[in-house]
Structure formats: structure tokens, C-alpha cells
N, C-alpha and C positions, 0 to 999 in steps of 0.2 A: 259678496265675499270676493269678487274679482277685483284686483287692485291694479290700477294703471301704473305705468312707469313713473309718472309724475308723483302719484301718491306714495310710491315706494321711495322715491328720492326724498320726499318730505319726511317720511318715517325715518329714513336713514339720518336726516339732519336732526330730527327730535332726539334720536337715540344718542347721537354724538353729543348734543347739548347736555343730555342727562349724565353721560360719561364724565364730561368735564366738571359738571356740578358735583358728581360723586368724588372726584379726585381732590376737590378743594375743602379744606378744613372748615371754612366758614359755611359752606352750602351742603356739605356731606349729610348733615342730620335731616334735611328735607328732601334729599335725593332719593328717587325711587330705585335707581340703579346704584347699588351701594358701593361698588368698586373697592372691594375689601382687600387690603394688603395680606398676602399670605406668608411673607417672610421667606419665600422660596426665591433665592437669589440667582445663583449660577445655573445655566443649562448644564446638565450632567455631562462630564467629559470622560467618564469611565475610570477616573483615577481613584475613586473611593472603592476599595475592595473589601467585601466582608460577607458574612452569612447573617441573614436577618429574617424576620417574620413580617407578614402583612395581613391585617384583618380588614375586610371590606364590609361595610353595612349596606346591604342592598334592599330593594323594595320588599322582596319576599324571602330573602335568604341572607345568611352570613357566610362569607367565604374566608377561609384562612389558608394562607400559602407560605411555603418556605422558599426563599429566594436566595440564590448564591450569586454574588457579583464576583466574577472570575478574575484571574490575574490580568486577562485582556480587557477587563472592565465591562464585560457583557453580562447583563442580568439574565439569570436562567431560573425559571420556575421549576424547582426540583420535586415539589409535592404540594398537593392542593386538595382541600376538602370543603364541601358546601353542607350547610346546616339550614334546614327550613325555618323560617321566621313567621310566626303566626300573628294574625291581626290583633289578637288579644294582648300580645306583647307591644306591638307598635303603637297600640292606643291605650295602654295601661299606665303603670307607674314607671317612672325613669329608673328606679332601682332595679325593677324587674328586667328592663331592657338591657342595662349594662352588666347585670348578673348573668344574663343569658350569653352576652358576647364573651364574657370572661370564662363562662363554662365551655363555650365552643372552643376557645383558644386553649383551655386546659386539656380538653379531649384530644385536640390535634397534637399537642405537645406530648401527651402521653402516648398516643398511638404511634408516633414516629420517634419515640425515645429522645425527645428534645428537653425534657424538664431539667436535666442536670445543667443544661447550658443557659448562660445569661445572655440573651440576644436582644438587640434593639427591635422595636416594633413600629411599623408604619400603620397608622389607623386612618383608613379611607372613609371619610364622613361626608355624604353628599348633601349637606344642608348648610345654609349660610351661617358662618361663624366670624365673629370679630377677633382677630388674633393680634397679639403684641409680640409673640415669638412663636417658634415652630412647635413648641411642646405644650401649647394651651389654646383654647378657642372657646369663646363665650357664644353659646347658640342664640342667634337672633330670632329665629322663628322656624317652626316645623313647616315642611311643605309636602306636596304629594299626599300620600295616604298615612302619613305619621302624625300622631297627636299625643305623644307620650307626656304624661304629667310630671311636673316638678323638675324640668330640665331647662326650659327656656331661661335665658339670662344667667346661666351658670356655665362653668367650665366643663366641657364634656370630657376632656382628658382626666380631670380629677375624678369624675364619676367612674371612668374605667379603672383608674388606679385603686379607687376605694373598693370597687367590685372585685378586684383581683386579690384583695387582702385575705379572702377566705381560702385562697389556694396557696397555702404557706409553702408548698413544695415547688412552686413555679415562681421564678424571678425574672423580670425584664430589666434590661439595662436603662432604657428610656423609651418614651412614646413620642412619635412625631405625628402631628395631625396634618392630613393631607386631603384636600377637596378632590373628589373623583375627577372633576374637569382638569384640575392641575396635574393629577396623575396621568391622565391621558396626554396632555401636552409634553410632560417630561418623558413619557414612554416613547413618543414619536421624535422628540428632540434629540434623543440619544442616537437614533438612527439617522436623523436628518437635522444637522445643526442650524439649518435655515428655518426650522419650525419655531414660530413665535406665538402661535395661537392654538389654543385647545377648544374644542367645541364638542358638547355631548347633545345628541338629539335622540332621545329614547323615551322611557316613561316620563322623565323630566328633561329639562333642557337648560343649558347654561354655557357660558363661554369665559375663557380666561385668556390673558396675553401678557407678554413681557413689556413692562412700562418702564420708561426712564425714571430713575429715582428723583430726578430734579422736578418731575411733574406730580409727585405724590406728596401732597401737603400732610397727610396723616402720619408719615413716617419721616424720622430725621435722616438726613443724608442727601447727597446729590450725585454720587458717582454710581455707575453701573446701572443695572436693571433689577426689578423685582416683579414677580408674577402677581398680577391683579386678578382676583376672582370677581368678575362683574356682577354675578347673580342677576343676569339679565331677565330671568323669569318675572321679576317684579316690575319690569318696565310697564308703565301705564297704570300702576296702582294709584297714582296721583291724578288720574283722569285724562292724561295726555293723549290717550288712545280711544277716547269715547266716540270720536267721529267715525271710526272703522269697526267698532264692536257692533255685532248684530244682536237681534233679539235671542238667537240661539246661544251666543256667548253669555248673555246675561242670565238666561235660564240655567245654563250649565253652572255658572259661577254660583248662583244662589243655592244650588243643590249640592255644592261641593263641600268638602271637610273644612275649607278655609275660605269662606266667602269674602270677596273684596281684595284677596291677596293672590299674587302670582298671576295676574291677568294676561300678561304676554305668554307665559308658559301654557295657560289654558287654551291659547289659540294655536299653539305650535306643537306641543309634546304628545307622545303616544298615548299617555295615560287619558287624554281627553278627546283625541280626534274621533275615535269610534262613537263616543257619546254625542259629539256634535253631529255626526252623520245620523245617528238614531233620532235626535230631536228634529232634524230637518225632514227625515222620511215620515216621522209621525204626523208633522204638520201637513205635508203634502198628501198623506193618505186621508187625513181628516177633511182635507179640501177636495177630496175625490180625484186627485191627480195621480195616485198610484194604487195598485192592488184592488181596483174597483171600489175604493173607499173602505175596504175592510181591513181593519187592524188586527193584531194578535196580542196576547197577553205578554209575549216576549218583547214586542215593539214598545209596549208601555213600561217595560222593566229597565231600570237604570243600569247602564254598563253592560247590556246584553250584546251590543255590537262593540267589538274590541278592535284595536289597531291591526292586529294580524288579519282580521276580516277585511279591513279596508285595503291592506296591502294584497291580499289574495284576489280581491275583486278588481284591482287595477292591473293585474298582470296582462301582458300583451296578448297572448294566444289563448290561454285558458281562463281569462278574466271573466267572460260572460258565463261560462260553465260554472266557475266558482261562485259567482254572484247568485245564479239560480239555486245552487245547493245551500248556500248560506241563508238565503231569504226563506227557503222552504223549511230549513232547520228551525227558523224563527217562527214557524207556524203560519207563514204567509203563502199566498198562491200567486207567484209573479208571472206576468206574461213576458215575452221577449222584449217588448217596449219598456216594461217595468224594469227589467234587468239593465237595459241600456241606460235608462234614467238614473237608476241607483248608482251605476258605475260613474255616470257623469257627476253626480253629487259627491261621490268619494274623490273624484279627481279635483273638484273645485276645493273641497276642504283640504286635502293634502297639498294641492298646489299653493293655496293661500299660506299654509304652514311653511313651505319652502321659500316663498316670497318674503315673509316676514323675517324668517331666519336670515335670508340673504341680506335684507336691508340692514339688520343689526350688525351682521358680520362685515358688510361694506363700510359701516360707520367706523369699526375698529381698524379696518385696513387703511382708511383715509387718515385716521388718527396716527397710525404708525408711519404713514407716508409723511405726514406733517412733522413728526418727531425727527425723522431723518433729514428734514429740510430738502426734500427732493424737489426739483423744479418740475413743472408740468411735463416736459418732454422726457424726463428720466422716469423709468419704470421701476416700481417696487417689486422685488422678487422675494416671495415668502411662501411658507408652507403652513397649512392648517392641519393639525393633528385632530382626528375626528373619531367619534365612537358613538354608540347608542343603537338600540334595537330598531327604532324607526328608520334611521339612516341605513342600517345594514340589511333590513329585510324588506323595505318598500322598493319595488322594482323600478320606479320612476324618480324617487326622491333625490338621489345624488345628482343625477343629470339635470334636473330642474334647478337645484341649488346652484351647481356650477354656472349654469347659463345665466341666471339672474345676477349672481355675484359679478360676473365678468361684464354684464351690461351696466351695472351700477358703478363699477370702478374699472373702466376700460384701461386705465393706465397702470393696472397692477397685474403682474404674472402670478397667479395663485395656483399652487398645487395642493391637493388634498390628499392626506396620507391616512389611511385607516389603521387605527391602533390594533395591533395583533393580539395583545393580551389585556385589553381594557385599560384599567388604571393601575393594575397590579405592579407591573415592572416599573412604571413611573413613580409610584409611591415608594417602591424599594429603592430607586435611585435617590429620591429626595432624602429618604431615611439614611442611606449610606453616606451622602454628603453631610447630613446633619451629624452622623456618627463622627466623621472627620472633625467637624467643628466642635462637637461635644468633647472629643479627645483633646483638642487644642485648649478648650476652656478648662478641661480637667487639669492640664498642666499649669495653666495661668492660676487656677484656684489653689493648686498645691503651693504655689509661691505666696499668694495672698494670704493662705491659711497661717503662714509664719507670723502674720501681723494680727491675727485674731486672738485676743486675750480672753480667757475664761474668767469667771468670777473668782475661782481659786487663784488664778495667776495674779489678779488685781489685789486680792486680800493678802497674798504673799508679798507683793510690792509694798503695800501699806505697812505690813508688820515689819519688813526690813527697813523701810524708811524710819519707822518709829524707833527701832534699835539704834540706827545711826544717829538720830537726833539726840538720843540719850548719851551715846558715846561722845558726841561733840560737846555736850554741856559739862561733862565730867573732866576734871583736871587730869586724872590718871590716864583715861582713854583718848583724850582730845587729840594728842599728837597722831594717833592712828586713825582717827575718824575721817571718813570721806566727805561727810557733811560737816563743815567746819564750825557752824554755830557761833559766828563772830559777834561779840558784844559791840554795839554801836554807840553806847553812852547817850542814846536818846531815851530819856527816862520818864517823859511825860507826854501829854497830849495837848494840843492847842486848846486854850480856854476862851478864845474870842477876843482877847484883849491885845493881840498882836497887832502892831501898827508900824508904818514906815515904808521907805523905798529900799529895795534890796537887789543887789546884782548877783545873779545866779549863773553859774557855769555848769554845762552838762556835757560830760565826756563819757560815751558808752557804746559807740558804734562807728559807722563810716562817716558820720558828721559830728561836728562840734557846735553846740548851741550856746549863745549868750542871751540872757534874758534880764530885763528890768521888771521886777515884780512890785507892784504898789498894793499895799494892803491898808485898808481903812477899817479900824476896829468898830467904830460906832455903827456901821451897817454891814459888817462882814462882807465888804466889797473888795474884790481882787481884780486888778487889771494887769495884763502881761504884754510887754512889747518884746519881741524876740527876733534874732537874726541867726540863721544857720550857715555854717561855713563847712565846706567839704574838707576832709583830711586825706591828702594824697597818700597812696599806698607806700611810697618811699618814706613818708613821715612815720607812719605806723610800724614800718619795719626797720626804721633807722635807729638813731641814738635817742636816749631820754632828753638830752639837751635840745636836739632838733624839735622833738615833740612839744616840749613845754615852751620853747621859744615861739613855736607856731601858735600855741594857745594864746600867749600873751599878745602876739601880733593881732589875732582875732579880737581879743578884748579891746585893744587900742582902736581898731577899726569900729567896733560897736560904740565905744564911748564917743568917738568922733561923730558917728552917725547920729547918736542920740543928743550930742551937745552936752556931754556930762564929764568931760575931762576936768579933773581937779575936784569933783564933787565927792564928799565924804560918804561913800556908800559901803555898808556892811556887805560882805561877800560870803556866799554859800557855794560850795563846790560839790555838785553831784558827780560822783565818780563811780561808775558801774562796774567795778572789778573788785574781786575779793581783797579786803584790807583787814589787818589786824589793828584795831583801835586801842589806844591807851587813854585817850580822852576824845571828846567830840571833835576837836580840831586837830587831831593828829592820828594818821593812819598809815601803817606800813603795808605796802603792796605785797601780797602773798604770791600771786602769780598773774600773768596776763591771760585773758581769754578773748573770745570773739575775733581772733585773727591778728591781735596786736602782738608785736614782738620787740618794741622799742627796748634797746639795751640800757643798762645801768639804772634800772627803775625797781625791779623786783628786789624786795628787802629794804627799800628806802621809804622815807616818809614822804608821801605824795604832796602834802601841804607845803613841806620845806622845798620840794622841787619846784613848786609853783611860785613860792616866795622868792626863791633865787632867780627865777627867770624874770620876774617882775623887777627885781633889783638890777639884773643885767640890762634891761631895757632902759631903766632910769627915766621913765616918762611920766609915771603916775604911781601913786601908793594906795594900797587897798587893805582894809582890815578883814582878814579871813576868820570867821567865827565858827564855821562848821564845815565838815566834810561828810557828805551824805551819800549813801547807796541810793540808786534810783528807785529800788523797790521800797525802801523806807519812805522816800519822798512821796511815792504813790500812796502808801498807806496814810501818811499824814494829810495828803490832799483830800482823801475821802473822810478821814476822821474829823476834819474841820466841819464837814456837813453832817456826819453821823457818828456820835460818840461810841457806838458799839463796834466801830471798825477797828479791829485789833490785829488784822492780818493784811499784808500787802502782797500781791501776786503780779509778776511780769511774765507775759507769754507773748513774746515778739521775736525779734532777731535772737535774743538770748532768753533765758528763763531763770527766775529766782523767786524765793519767797522769804518774807520777814514776818515776824509776829511779836507781840508783847509777851514776854516770859516773866514768870515770877523770879525776883532777884535771888531768892533762896535756892533756886534750882541751878543757878549759874555759878559754877565753881571757879571760873576764871576771873571773877570780880569779888571784892571783899564784902561789899554791902550785902545786906540780907533783906532790906525793907523795900516794898514797892515793886515796880516792874521795870524792865529795860527791854528795848526792842532788840531782838536777835536777827541778824542777817544770816540766814541759814547757809547761803551759798550751796544750795542743793544740787546745783549742776554737777558736782563731783560725785554724787551718789552712784555707786556701782563701780567706782574705780578700783575697788578692792575685789572685784569679781562676783559680788553677790547678785548681780543682775544677768550673769552670763547665760542662765537657762532660758531667758527670753530674748537675748540679743541674737540677731540673725547675721548671716554672712554679709548682707548689705550694710548693716550697722558697722561691722568690722572693717569693711572696705572704706567706708566714709571716715572712720576713725583713723585708719592708717594713713589716709590721704590728707588729713588735717594738719594744722600748724602744731598742734599739741597731742600727738598720738598717745592713747592710753589715759588721757585726762578728760574730765567732764563728759563721761560717757552717757549719763542720764540726760544731760542738756542736749547732747547730740541726737537723742531719740525723740526729743519733745519740742525743740525750738525751731523757729523759722529759718535760722541760718543754715541748718542741716537737712531739713525735711526734703527740700528740692533735690539735694544730692543723693539722699536715699532713693527717691523716685528715680533719678537718672541711672543709678546703679541697677535697679530692678529692670528698667527699660532696656538697658544694655544686655542683661541676662536673657530677657524674653526675646530680644532680637536675635541673639546668638542661637536660641532654640528654634528660630524660624516662626515665632509666634507674633511678631510685630514688625512693622515697616518693611515687609516683604523679605525679612531676613537680612536687610542691608544696614550695616552699622556705618552711619555717616560720620564724617570728621566732626560735624556739629554735635552729635550725640556724645562723642568722646571729649567734648569740651566741658571742663569743670564749671560748676556753678551757673549753668544756663537756666536751670529751673529755679527762679526766685520764688519766695513764699507767695508773692502776689499772684503768680500764675497758678499755684496750687489752689488758692482761694477762688480765683476766677473759674478754673476748670471744674471745681466742685459746686459751683453755683447752680441751684435748681432752675434758675431762669435761662441758663446758658444752653443753647441747642448744640447738637454734635457738630453742625457746620461751623458754629462759633469756636467750639473747642479745637476743631481741625485748623481754623484760621490762627488760633493762638500757637499751635504746634508749628504751623508753616511760618509764622513770624519768628519762631525760635529757630527756623532753618531745618525743621524736620518734615520731610515729605511724607505725609500721612494720608490714610483713607479714613472714612468715617468709622469703619470697623476698628482701626487703630485707636481712634478717638474713644471709643467705648472702653477699650482696655486701659488706655491712659487715665481715663476718668476713674476707673475702678481702682487702679493703683494709687492714685492720688487720695482717694477715699480711704483706702485701707491704711496708708501711712499716716494720714492726719487723724483718723479715728483712733489709732493706737496712741498717737501723741497725746490727744485729749484724755484718753483713759489713764495713761500713765501719770500725766499731770494731775488728774483728779485723784488718783490713788495716793500720790504723795501729799496732796493737800488734805485728804481725809485723815492722814496720819496726824497732821498738825491740829486739825480741828478736834479730833478725838482726844489728843493729848491735852488741849486747853480745857475740855469738859471734865476729863478725869482729874487734872490738877486742881480744879476748883471744887471738886467733889459734887458735881451737879448731875442730876439725872437727865436734865434737858438744858442745852446751851443754846442761846440765841446770839449769833455773832455775824459781823459783816466782813466781807473780804473786798478790799479795794483792789481793782484790777486795771492794768494797762498793758499795752503791747498790740502790735499790728496783727498778730496771729489770732488772738482773742477777739479783737474788734472787727477784722475784715473777713475771716474765714466764715463761710456760711453755716457751719455745723460745729465748730470747735467749741465754742462757749456752751452750747446745749449739751453736748456729750460730756464735757468736763463737769458741769453742774449735776447731770444725771449720775455720774460716777461717784461724786462726793456724797450725794444724797443716799445712794445705795450702800456705800461703804462706811458712812458715819452715822449710824442710827442714833437718834436722841439728840441730833444737832440740827437746829434750824439755821441754815446758812443762806445769807443774802449776799448777792454779788452786785457791787457798786462800781460802775465804770468811772474811772478817773477822767473828768472832763478836761483838765488842764495839765495832764501829765504829772510828771514828778516835780516840775519846776515850782509850782505853787506850794507843794509840800516842803521842798527844800527851803523856800523862803520862809515858811512858818517855823521850821526848825532853826533857821538862822536867827529869826526874831526871838525865839525861846532862848537860844544860846546867848544872844546879846543881852537879853534881859537879866539872865542869871549871872552875868558878869558885873552888872552895875552894882555899886556899893549900896 
């Protein structure tokens, strides 16, 4: 059992290797030293002030304390009670254990008149748990003398919450799970900010320390530190310590409650040292080396020699006297030589414990030194917070530990600080800090709750949308309707005979597209060549003449590029703004949307404006057969492949829906037979105030800052052009409240439109780490932490989820209308979809589809993505229009 300096240095290197293995995601599953993140981040600074409870699960008792963190930030234990814990509970059923803990807590609160108060609770739990946050922990394994059933691999916090349900008169604010070693570190760190390591050497043993986040693969983030619970008791469970384990270690392990587990702990901790001494003495006696070869029944009885016996026998002055009395009480007849020999055995066993503990602690100190990039000549100064009955009661243990640590890491100045109150104050400080964070998240959640829509909210949106659809279709109510339900004069579907080459123009956003679409009917083959031209802001905000002259210039460039000047090409114009058609090639612009403000266009025939611009240029002549909304083009693109496609949806920069309506329901046209495609222009839904109950202050701020305040309110809640602005307004508000970006509102955050839809889609990607989210925010000029990234991700999720739900509720109204109009119990229909928000956002499409399914029972809705956008559909409509004009 004697370990040389060389062996200790080797053990130190092995432990350090296991630490590094445990920190890496790829090797952690096979690491014996689990290096568990605790989600305890800052060392307590005393700024968290409040009253709280701490319950500690011990080996033989449950301790409940009330702690007050004063105005000066000092934790003070105001009252404390201990309750005995019987082995029948620690080895019984999990529900019994947690019911007993809850009962102890209830008794304490009743005894001290605390039940009327709603206090946070720190739950000190001295067993290895895998945590993903402070208020949960999945038990990996029981250790020491615990073997409670039905708890391993489950969340211990949930067990405690469930056990508390029977105490209806007792309510907790929240529960924070704290390992006892972490509590020890935090208790000492409050008094000594240099304290970075916590160690317990008692019935069990463990260590924790503050690790750089950049070294922890298991947790996202790279700034600051997090406390790592090493669970070093399991060091050697993979066989790495077999060369130093003795026959006595193996015999002790085989007779333990958890054979093969916690092998390092079984060589170190107080629960096992006395038993190791007993096994050695028994063998020596059997060999005739002690007590004249005569044993006793006590010497044959497991755990008859305890750690306090070992400590008493090793005392300087009265050690031999204590040894004689203890051995006599065990039914032995020791001589003076026997007492000296037994004392020597105790020293060897306890010295080995201190040596092994020192080697592992030295590995942690070396790791910290490397983290700080200290050169060899620079000394690490740090403090170790320490607790545990073995350390506190054994007369020689602390001195031996200090001596060996300093020998193994001579370039470290290490101070050992005894925890005055065990882990109680530390757990209280962690809970107080968690309370601060919880309070901040409560404020954040209150903001995000504004974007959480109940089923009743969504049903209300669907019903109101249905009402507005009907208003728009009726001649009498149409002028007041917010959903304009514009007839498109597209009255049929492609039948596969469409053939030819078509020039398609597409105006609907920041870019203008020209496309040459070739359709071959015999094999339903479509080929598209296209060119995109940016539209400068001064053009979109200038005069109508400038805008249409720019469009014709782009057409000229495209025809030159394709070598088609002079070719007789039928032209289709995709114009993604609300227009009132009187025929398929004639459309009066109702109003600009999407940031366009070109003058002298609203109230004018868009096709005539294009013809006049072509005539002004006097360079080519084109036959314009159809003017098509992009949503209609999307529907037709998908209908070419699937005849059941009768609805088109755009969910991108803007949003709109069209669908095939019975002519008999459209009072704005005279025909009654067949169907016509209706361009709903649903973006204006809510402009009459019918959506005000779910609009937030952030929606109103975005609306007021837009080019068309008071208009297209629904679109401003669901489309990509505005979602980023809603996010930005929320972030500004959270920053003003000190909940984000350290409370600093940067000039960049005040810059309109910095949050593009693509950033929302990226940030909500499941594959994106917090570091990548932070990189996006920093790319946007926002100096953020990983904690900020978590908040921004939640904000983006809340805003985009609401958008998808609102879009789904509106679509459900149309789907349900189609089923009822046709008198069907069950409708099977396809929705053709296009738009960057739908295509690129990782969750938008799923949430939208789930919402439609929930709100439109009896409807089997298939969503078909438009592969070639609206250009192909516009070409098909142009072909159909050209065919209808032939004699």
C-alpha cells in the first residue's frame, strides 16, 4: 500500500488523462471520470439577495435549513433541523425516499411557520447526476450505502416535485439541484474568490472545479467558466488502477453494495478505510502475526472497525491508549507490540488515502495551470475548499494531504480552506443566483408569452378569416372587406397540351426576373432560362415611369443576352401586388406593398404602363397575353403535376393565397358556371382591427415604422420581410430591461432591417450550435455572449412559430370553405407552396401543416413545393390565354 513519488506522479498523469477524456464529447461515454457539467456558472458575488430553503440528503439523515442571503450578500443559516434516515428507506423504493424528503421539508416549514411563503429550494444531492440545466438531474448511479429502486436513469428533481404534490399547503418557487461538492466549493468561494476547487473527503469522496467553457465539449458555449463535478470516485472502474489495488481492496469491493464501482472511492473515503484495516488485521492474525493468532467474532464482522476508530488510533499522544481500548472492545487481547503494529496498519491505510487524493488533486491543479497558460516559472495561486468527516476528524490527514500535493505540484501555491457550514451555504448561494436568473427568464417568458397562441386563439383567427373571405366575395360588402378576394380571370387548369416558348417577367420584390420558359406538350417537359436584375431603392421609391423604363431596360438586356431580339414571343407578366382584373391581360393596381412606393401607378392598368414603356423604348414589340399574380403562378406550376392542386400559397418575403372558387360564389363577375382563381390578397386581413386582440406592441412598432402603416397587418405578422423586424424590436425591449447584451443598446441594434429572414432560419436550425448563433449575431455587429444567443434563439422561435400558426389558421379557413362549398364530408386537396420562409426555415412548414391539420378536420391536405417557382405557372397561364384567343 506504500506508494512511491514515481507511482503517485504516474497516477496523477492517469487521472489527468481521464479528466481530458471525460471533457470530450466523443470519449466521455467511455471515461471512468465522468466530468459532469453542473450548470453552476458564476462564483457567487453576494449580489443575489433573498430568503430560501436548502434540503440536504445525507448518508444517515436529511437536513433542512432556512438561509437568508442578506443585503450585504452574506448567507446566514437562520434555522436548521435534522431528520434520521433509515437504511430501509435508502435501500427501498424511490417513491419512499422522496416522500420522506418531502415530509421532512413539510415538517420543517410547518414548525417554522414557512408554509405561507413560496420560497426557492436548493436540493443538495451527493450522487452523480447528468444535468442539462440547474433544475434537473438524471441519476447515473447510486454510490456508498444507497441502492434505492426505480430512481436510476430518471430525473431526481421530478421525483421530489411529484412527492411534494401531496403537501397541497406547501408550495416552492423552484428547485435547484446542487451536488454537495459543488456546494462546498461555492460556500468557500464566497469567502475567498480564489477558491476554484471543491473537495469532499468523508464517507464518500469527490472533487469539482471551475473549468473553462471552451474545454467542455458537452455544453455549448466558450466564454466564462462552469463548475465540473468530476465524480472522481469512479476513477479506476475501467481497470486503470489494477496495478495498485491490493487483495484487501478486491475483497472489500466484492463485499460492497456496488461491486466493481467507485474503486477509487473505496481506497480513499471514510466509509471504507476502517473495513480495509479490519481485513488486513484479520489476515495478519490468521497468519499468527497479531494477538497470538487469536481472532474474535467482532474481527470477523464486516464494518466493525470504522473510520473514527482509525482516526482515534492515529492520534499523537493518546493513540496507543485508544488503540488498546478499541481492540479490547473488539474482543481481542492486544499486547503493546500488537497496538504499535495496528497503529502502523492504520497509518499505512490512511496515508495511502491521502496520497491518492493528493495525486488526483494535483492533476486538477496541473490542468488549471495549463488552462491559464502559465509558464513553468509562473506559480498558480489558488484555494481548495474542503469538507468531509475524514478530513476534519483524522488528526494527520490534512497535514499529509498538503505535503504530498505540494510535492507533486511544486509550482502551485495552494491554500486549503475548510468549509464552515458544509455545503449548505454554497447550495443556498447557487440557488440565490439561480433565483436571479429565473427572475430574468420569467421576464423574458412574459414577453414571449405574447406570441404563444392557444387553440382558441387560432380557431378565432380561422373564423374571422372565413368571415372576411365571404365579405370579399360579395358585391355589397366587398368595398369594406380587408381580404379583397380579387378575381384573376384564370378559369381553368393546364391540360398538358400547352406548348411553345414564352417570355415571363416577374416583379415582386427587391429583384426583377426575366425568364424564357420552353414548354413541350408531348412529354410535359419544361426548361427555364432566367436572369435576375436588382431594382435600386431609388427606382422602387421613384416614379412609375422610372420603374417601368427600368423593367424594359432589363427586358432588352435579357433579349440581347439570349439572342432573341425580334423573336415573336408571347409575354406573361407576373406582378405580385394586389390588382383588380377586368380580364386576364388587364389589371388595375390597388396599392403597392413590400416596400414599393413608385408614384403614378396605383389606380392604373399595369399592363398599359408596361406597353407604354416598351413603346417609349421603340426597340422591340411584345404581345402581352396575361398578367398573373405570383401566388396564382405557384398554384398553376403545381397543378401541372397534380390536378388536385387548387390552392396556391406564398410564404416568403411577402405572403398570399389564391384558390379555385365556384363562379356562383363570386358576385364581382357575371358568369355562374365553372371556377375561377381568386387572389385573396390576405395580407390585408386585420386592417379593420379584427386581429387587435393578438397583435403585440412589437407588431405595432413594426407597422408604424413601415412604408404603409395600418395596412397589411396580417402579412406583417407572418411574412419574412417583417419577422426580423419584430425580433429586433423584442431584442431592443429586452436589452432596455437589462436582460440581453449586458443592457447595452448598440447603434447596430437600432439599425432597421438588420435581421433578415435568412438569419431567423439559420438561428433556429437544430444543427446550429450556440457558438454559431453567437457568430451570426457578431456578424450582425451585436456583441453577444452564449447566454444572449440562447435568448435570441428563443425569441426567433417564438416569432416564427406564431407566424406559421397564423398562416396555418388562415389557410385552414380556405381549406374548410372548399370542403363545405362542395358539400363533402371529406376533402382531398393539394396546396402548391413557394417562398423562402416556407422552404428555408427549419420548422415553419411543419408547424404550418400541423396547424392546418388541427383546425381543418375532414380535410386531407397535401403540400407540394413549387420546384420552379411561379415562372413555370405564369408560362402555362400565358399559353392557356394565347390558346383561348386563337380563332
